[in-house]
C-alpha positions as a Python dict, from the first residue, in 0.01 Angstrom:
ca = {
    (1, 'M'): (0, 0, 0),
    (2, 'A'): (-360, 46, 119),
    (3, 'E'): (-572, 320, -34),
    (4, 'K'): (-695, 595, 195),
    (5, 'K'): (-1071, 563, 242),
    (6, 'E'): (-1262, 890, 210),
    (7, 'A'): (-1444, 995, 523),
    (8, 'S'): (-1820, 959, 522),
    (9, 'F'): (-2050, 1256, 479),
    (10, 'E'): (-2126, 1251, 850),
    (11, 'E'): (-1758, 1236, 947),
    (12, 'R'): (-1676, 1530, 721),
    (13, 'L'): (-1969, 1730, 858),
    (14, 'L'): (-1852, 1667, 1216),
    (15, 'A'): (-1498, 1771, 1119),
    (16, 'L'): (-1633, 2093, 968),
    (17, 'E'): (-1840, 2166, 1277),
    (18, 'E'): (-1533, 2112, 1497),
    (19, 'L'): (-1324, 2349, 1286),
    (20, 'V'): (-1594, 2615, 1314),
    (21, 'K'): (-1608, 2573, 1693),
    (22, 'Q'): (-1231, 2608, 1721),
    (23, 'M'): (-1225, 2921, 1508),
    (24, 'E'): (-1521, 3077, 1689),
    (25, 'A'): (-1357, 3014, 2026),
    (26, 'G'): (-1069, 3236, 1920),
    (27, 'G'): (-717, 3223, 2050),
    (28, 'M'): (-579, 3042, 1747),
    (29, 'P'): (-269, 3187, 1586),
    (30, 'L'): (-339, 3350, 1250),
    (31, 'A'): (-154, 3080, 1055),
    (32, 'D'): (-360, 2807, 1224),
    (33, 'T'): (-682, 2999, 1163),
    (34, 'L'): (-602, 3032, 793),
    (35, 'K'): (-518, 2662, 771),
    (36, 'A'): (-843, 2571, 948),
    (37, 'Y'): (-1038, 2802, 717),
    (38, 'E'): (-885, 2642, 407),
    (39, 'Q'): (-961, 2295, 541),
    (40, 'G'): (-1316, 2403, 620),
    (41, 'E'): (-1364, 2538, 268),
    (42, 'K'): (-1253, 2203, 122),
    (43, 'L'): (-1484, 2012, 354),
    (44, 'A'): (-1778, 2242, 277),
    (45, 'E'): (-1723, 2205, -97),
    (46, 'S'): (-1709, 1824, -79),
    (47, 'L'): (-2025, 1820, 134),
    (48, 'K'): (-2202, 2050, -111),
    (49, 'K'): (-2107, 1827, -405),
    (50, 'E'): (-2238, 1518, -227),
    (51, 'L'): (-2565, 1691, -137),
    (52, 'T'): (-2610, 1808, -496),
    (53, 'A'): (-2553, 1455, -623),
    (54, 'A'): (-2806, 1319, -373),
    (55, 'E'): (-3063, 1579, -479),
    (56, 'E'): (-3012, 1484, -843),
    (57, 'R'): (-3062, 1116, -760),
    (58, 'L'): (-3384, 1198, -573),
    (59, 'T'): (-3510, 1400, -869),
    (60, 'V'): (-3448, 1105, -1101),
    (61, 'L'): (-3623, 869, -861),
    (62, 'R'): (-3924, 1100, -825),
    (63, 'E'): (-3953, 1138, -1201),
    (64, 'G'): (-3947, 760, -1230),
    (65, 'D'): (-4234, 732, -983),
    (66, 'E'): (-4445, 978, -1185),
    (67, 'A'): (-4417, 775, -1503),
}
């Protein structure tokens, strides 16, 4: 069985943006809105973690350049 490949940062960001557009447009049933919100929270958290990791890598690289 093939492993599921995690979506790229850009793909997850686009998915989050689409969820926000759908919720802002209104007209979604409450259950669907809650599901979209939960999915958006998960996407936002994974994006935040990846950004934090990238910032930490940049800090290490900058400190290496100063030495």
